[in-house]
Residue, then its C-alpha position, 0 to 999 in steps of 0.5 A: x500500500x505504501x508503495x502504491x501511495x508513494x507512486x501515486x504521489x509521484x505520478x500526481x507530481x508528473x501531472x504538474x509537469x505534463x502541461x508545460x512539458x508537452x507544449x515545449x519544443x525546445x527547453x534550452x534556456x539561460x537558466x540551464x547554465x551556471x549563470x548568465x553573468x558567468x556566460x557573458x563575462x569577457x574574461x575567464x577567471x581560472x581558479x586552482x588549488x583548494x578553491x578549484x576542488x570546491x568549485x568542481x565539487x559544487x558543480x557536481x552537486x548543482x547539476x545532479x538531479x539527486x541530493x549529493x555532496x562531493x569532494x574533488x582532488x585538487x590535482x593528481x595524487x593530491x586529495x585534500x586530506x591524508x584519509x578519505x574518512x577525514x575528507x568525508x567528515x567535512x561534508x554535512x551529515x557525515x560523522x566518522x570514528x577514528x582508529x589511532x587518530x586516523x578516520x576509520x568509519x562513517x555514519x551518515x544522516x542519522x544512521x550508523x556505519x552499517x547503513x552507509x553503502x560504499x561503492x568503488x568505481x561503481x561496484x559495491x565494496x565491503x572491507x573490514x580491518x581490525x581495531x586495536x580495541x574490543x570496545x570499538x569492534x575489534x574483529x568486525x564482520x559487518x556491512x560497514x567499510x573501513x576507509x583506512x584500507x586505502x590511501x587517499x592519493x589513489x582517488x580523484x573524487x568522492x561523492x555522497x549520494x544522500x537521496x535514492x533514485x531508481x537507477x541506483x542499486x538498492x541498499x545503503x539506507x543512510x546514503x551511498x558513498x562513491x569512490x572514483x580513481x583517476x582515468x586517463x581521459x580525465x586529462x588532456x591528450x598527452x602525458x601527465x604525471x605527479x609524484x608526492x613524497x611526505x615525511x612525518x612523525x607523531x609526538x608520541x612515537x617520534x618515528x619517521x613516517x614516509x608516505x609516497x604516491x605517484x601517478x602517471x597517465x597517457x592519453x592518445x587523443x582520447x582514443x586510448x589511454x592508460x593511467x597507473x598509480x601507486x601509494x605506499x606508506x608506513x607509520x607507527x601509531x600509539x593510543x595511550x590512556x586509562x580504561x576499565x572492563x565496565x564493572x563488577x557487582x559481587x553479591x552479598x554472599x560473594x562479599x561475605x565469602x571473600x571476607x571469610x577467606x581473609x579479605x581485610x576490611x577492618x580499616x573501613x568505617x562501620x558504615x563503609x563495611x556495611x555498604x561493602x558487604x551489602x552487595x549493592x556496590x559496583x566496582x570498576x573492573x580492570x583499573x587499567x593503564x594501556x598503550x595500543x601500539x602498531x606498525x602500519x604498512x599500506x600499499x595501494x595500486x591502481x590501473x585504468x585503461x580506456x579505449x574508444x574503438x569507435x567514436x561513440x563507444x567507450x570501454x574502461x577497465x579498472x583494477x585496484x589492489x590494496x594491502x593494509x598490514x598492522x603489527x600490533x603490540x598492546x601493553x596493559x597493567x590492570x587489576x587481575x585478582x587470582x582468587x576474588x571476583x572479576x577483575x576488581x582491585x582486591x584479592x584473597x590469598x592465592x594458591x601455593x603455586x604463587x610466591x609468598x607475597x601473593x598468598x596474603x589477602x588485600x587490605x581495603x583502606x578506603x572507599x568512595x561511592x556515588x548515589x548509584x552505588x558506583x565505587x569512584x575511589x578505592x585505596x587497596x594494599x596488596x592488589x594483584x595486577x596483570x601485565x599483559x603483552x599482546x602481539x598480533x599480525x593483521x593482514x588485509x588484502x583487497x582486489x577489484x577488477x571492473x570492466x565498464x562500457x558505454x555505447x551511444x548507438x544514436x543521439x537518442x539511445x545509449x547502452x552502458x553497464x559493467x561487470x566486475x569481481x572483488x575479494x577482500x580478506x582479513x587474516x590474523x595469523x597470530x594474536x597472542x597474549x603473554x601474561x605476567x602477575x604482580x603484587x602491589x598497592x593501588x589508589x584508583x580515583x575516577x573523580x566524584x562523577x566516575x568520568x575521569x581516572x587517576x591511578x597511583x601505585x604507592x609503596x612499590x616499584x612497578x618496574x622491579x622484576x622482583x614484584x612480578x612472576x610469570x603467568x601463561x600464554x594465550x594463542x589465537x588466530x582469525x580469518x575472514x573473507x568476502x567476495x562480490x560478483x556483479x554485473x549491470x546493464x542499463x539503457x537510456x532512450x531520449x523520447x524528446x527534448x524533455x523526456x529520457x527513459x532509462x531501464x536496466x537489470x543488475x546481478x549481485x552476489x555477495x558471500x562472506x565466511x571465516x573462522x576464529x580460533x582461541x587456544x587459551x591457557x586452560x587447554x594449551x598447557x602453559x599454566x603448569x610450566x610457567x605460573x609462578x616462575x621468575x621473570x627477571x630474564x624475560x622483561x623490559x620496562x615500558x613507559x607511556x604518558x601515564x606510567x611505567x611498568x614491566x612487560x614480557x618479551x616474547x623472544x626471551x619468554x618463548x626461548x625460556x619456556x620452549x614455547x611458540x605460537x601454535x594451535x595444538x599440543x607442544x612438541x614437548x607434549x604439553x597442551x591438549x586439543x584445540x577446543x574453542x573454535x567460533x564464528x564458523x559460517x558462510x553467508x551468501x546473498x544473491x540479488x537480481x534487480x531491475x529498474x525503470x526510470x523517467x528523467x525530465x528537463x522541462x519548465x514549470x510556471x516558467x522555471x526550469x524543472x528537472x528530476x526523475x521518477x522510477x521504480x526498482x524491483x529486487x529479488x534476493x535469495x540468502x543462504x547461510x551454513x554455520x556450526x552449531x556448538x555446545x558445551x566448551x564450544x564442541x562442534x555438534x553439527x551444521x545448520x544450513x538455512x535459506x531465505x528470500x525476500x523481494x519488493x519494489x522501491x519507488x523514487x521521485x527526485x525533483x529540482x526546481x530552479x527558482x532563479x538561475x542561482x536558487x534551486x529547490x530540491x524535493x525527494x520522496x523515496x523508498x530504500x532498504x538496508x540488508x540485515x547485519x551479517x552476524x544476525x543472518x549467520x546460521x551459526x548457533x548453539x544447542x544444549x541439553x540441561x537434563x542429564x537424566x534424560x533418557x530418549x529410550x523412554x516414552x515421551x522422552x523428547x518432551x522432557x530433556x530441557x533442550x535449548x537452541x539458538x541460531x542466526x536467521x538468513x530469512x531476515x527481511x531488510x530494513x526499509x525506509x520512507x524518506x522525504x527530503x527538501x532543500x534550498x540552495x543558493x549559488x554565487x560566485x565561483x565557489x559560493x554556496x548557501x543551502x538549508x535542508x530537512x529530511x525525515x526517514x520512517x524506518x521499519x523492519x528493525x531486528x530484535x530477538x525472539x524466543x519460542x518455547x516447546x517447538x520441535x527440532x524440525x521447526x528450528x533449522x538446527x539439526x536434531x543430531x546436535x543432541x544425541x538421541x534426538x530426532x526431528x520431533x524432539x521438543x526444544x524447550x527454548x529456541x531463540x533467533x533474530x527476527x524482524x520486529x513490528x513498528x516504525x522509527x522516525x528520524x528527522x534532521x536538518x543540514x546547513x551549509x555555507x561556503x564562499x570566497x571573501x572577495x568583498x574584503x580589502x586586499x590581501x584579505x580577499x584571498x580568504x575563504x570559508x567552508x562550514x556546515x551544521x547538522x542536527x538529527x533527532x532519532x529514537x534511542x533505538x538508533x545508535x551510532x550517530x551524534x545529535x549534532x555535528x559541525x565542520x568549519x574550514x578557513x583557508x587563504x590561497x594565492x597562486x604562490x602559497x596557501x594555508x587552511x585550518x579545519x575543525x570537526x566536531x561531533x556531539x556525544x553518541x551511543x553505540x548501545x542503549x539500555x533502559x537500566x541505569x547501571x547496565x553496561x549495554x549503554x555505551x557510547x563516546x563523549x563529544x570530540x573536536x578535532x583540528x587539522x591544518x595544512x599549508x603549501x608553497x609553490x616553488x614553481x608551477x610544477x614543484x610544491x612544498x606542503x605541511x600538514x598537521x593532524x589532530x593539533x589539540x591531541x583530542x581525547x577519545x573517551x568512551x563511557x558506559x551506563x546512563x551515568x556515563x562512567x569512564x570506560x576507555x579514554x586515550x590519546x594518539x598524539x599530533x602527527x606532522x607531515x612535510x611533503x614535496x610534490x612534483x607534477x609534469 
């Protein structure tokens, strides 16, 4: 019904067009140009540099029939930022997350990274990299794209399509980001090239960070052309700060047990002791100082071949290869009790495998808590610490090849399309942990509101090996890969000077799979030979901005204990079989879609009126095969589940030019967003709780207390009805002022459903996962993700202003400003977006030199929400403001010097948990400086 109503509304709008449209024979008017003043100017003013990129981006926005924003490179191998995500954050409605200070993912127009589709040279692209932190989604398998895979120098422009048209493939409910590499026909006939060399450093790492990019293109009179580019960089990064593992709330019974085992609370007041024993208190877990360090290496290669075999045909072959490798070294000093609760700061006597200093109980000297019973300060003598040194190698590879063709058969008929393949792999050959333990004292103070952190270690030397002993090793590894095969064929036919009819069909097949391996110390056998032994000969001192402590050295420790990275028993016979294998599944989506769209360029009441209206149909089949696991992650069988869905999406986009420089845009569209890959995965679990169950007895299948769960490949996609209205005023060569509002009504949200007392045959979980069961055996509780009813409404508005301040007296007339502001009002169920964000860039540019400074702010945002005040399911990030700067000097028309400064204020990245926004993780990554030399020919 909604499809019919929207299509009907769009058809009604066409009636307004029809009368003036069909009466016309020629729609060429002065309003179809940038402006009449520009056309009649006797002298053409050529603009270059950053102003040219703003002008080119404005031209793309102005001429489009849909709502878009764009960023265009100033020149070859010269994108305006060091990272594509950092460039995108300058656009209205775009917010980014960061990894070690570098842009990683984007949120778009009120929806999180999973709802922003990314296309590379016209093909959808998925690429996930790792994060150093679990709290940021360390090994994500999702639909979000990580922009730090590619070097920005490989791209000539980026476009953000904020409204949907039928000719665009369905998906990306927040919007579609299009990445485009350079093509030989983008440049004039002949050769053109550029070489850029930059050297940088970071205030924390103080390393040398080279960044090299080169591009060469040759155009044989627009008949044949080749363009190749390469970008290579290495970089050391660090993030340093305080963090917790959320909280631990030991029960009253647990507290009494700890005191009975010797935990000393005698120094507390009577009131403090009573509160401590009540079980009401929430204690910070972990109390950790950390550094997440990495050595990054990034390589990108592109090639484009264009051939015009006949005058009216163009073939383009694009190839891209990307490699992003990180060697991580994470180091932490955290509270890690051996015989207490969770990772709190107090402990009871450890077993005799540990030295005598560990065999005494902690003494709690003082406590402070707030009105929600969160302990904001602890003073403890005899805290057990864990020194963790985690090392990992993460290798990301991306390859794409796409062949695009366009054939203008006549003045009216054009055929175009592409066929392509891409593959993305993310592998972690090793992800190991080396644990040591220490005994000392701690004062952990989180401030009166629990939102800051200060740790003191009175009375002991955190760098003395005598205070530490060895614990054990953990060995882990991960693998994930995705593939995309895509083909698209479109045709357009000009019915008249007003109307153009477009139609097409597309095939899209996406697949993803992987495996995670955890070989922890409880099965790998390292506990028995390492625990409690001296570390005097295997440690080094680590120092960051927040403290110094001892960490384990892998080479020395492996040699001492005859250990190595492994997933099976040691050569010396220690260790058991690998048990913990998780997230084993393969998921496939196959979609056939088709569209029909009518574009018009006409007049309405004497004003130029253009736009498009169309319908897009889609038919998607899904299949997921995944492991079902039981106790201790034991493999019990494989679930193989299929699903399908289909639909029709209407779209209407209009542009009314009130004057040659004032445009009014209106869009009414439907789009979708396919479910998260984790929700679709058929992996799951099956457990039998009644050990006395006997399947040989009558009706045994009804009393065995079986529970099961799995993902749901038959989930339907999210859907939205979107209205978008904006007014744009264009002036000068770069000037633009615009205001817009948008509203999305979203349905098909995904939640969890639990069914009771259903037979195995209705679960999609093989009955063989429970020995003796059959298809009729009753499962007491079965849960899986499902679509839930209801509509969520999201509303936002955007303001944009940019222009050259030519009205100022010289030399200030070379100043320019770019600014935007976005506000989004969304229900709490929609996470990943800030309510407000704004960006501002001030630049000064002459033919010889120029400089600019940019500010990007986003308000507090949530990654999860809960109605409970003290639930750690409520998580998010505090507001942040990043300031960057860039400057250049042209030695001559071909040679340029540049200086970039990223994160000038060393902005803190602060995560919180709970409705009271207690500190979860706070770190800083330092300011990075880059000095560059660029040559073009």
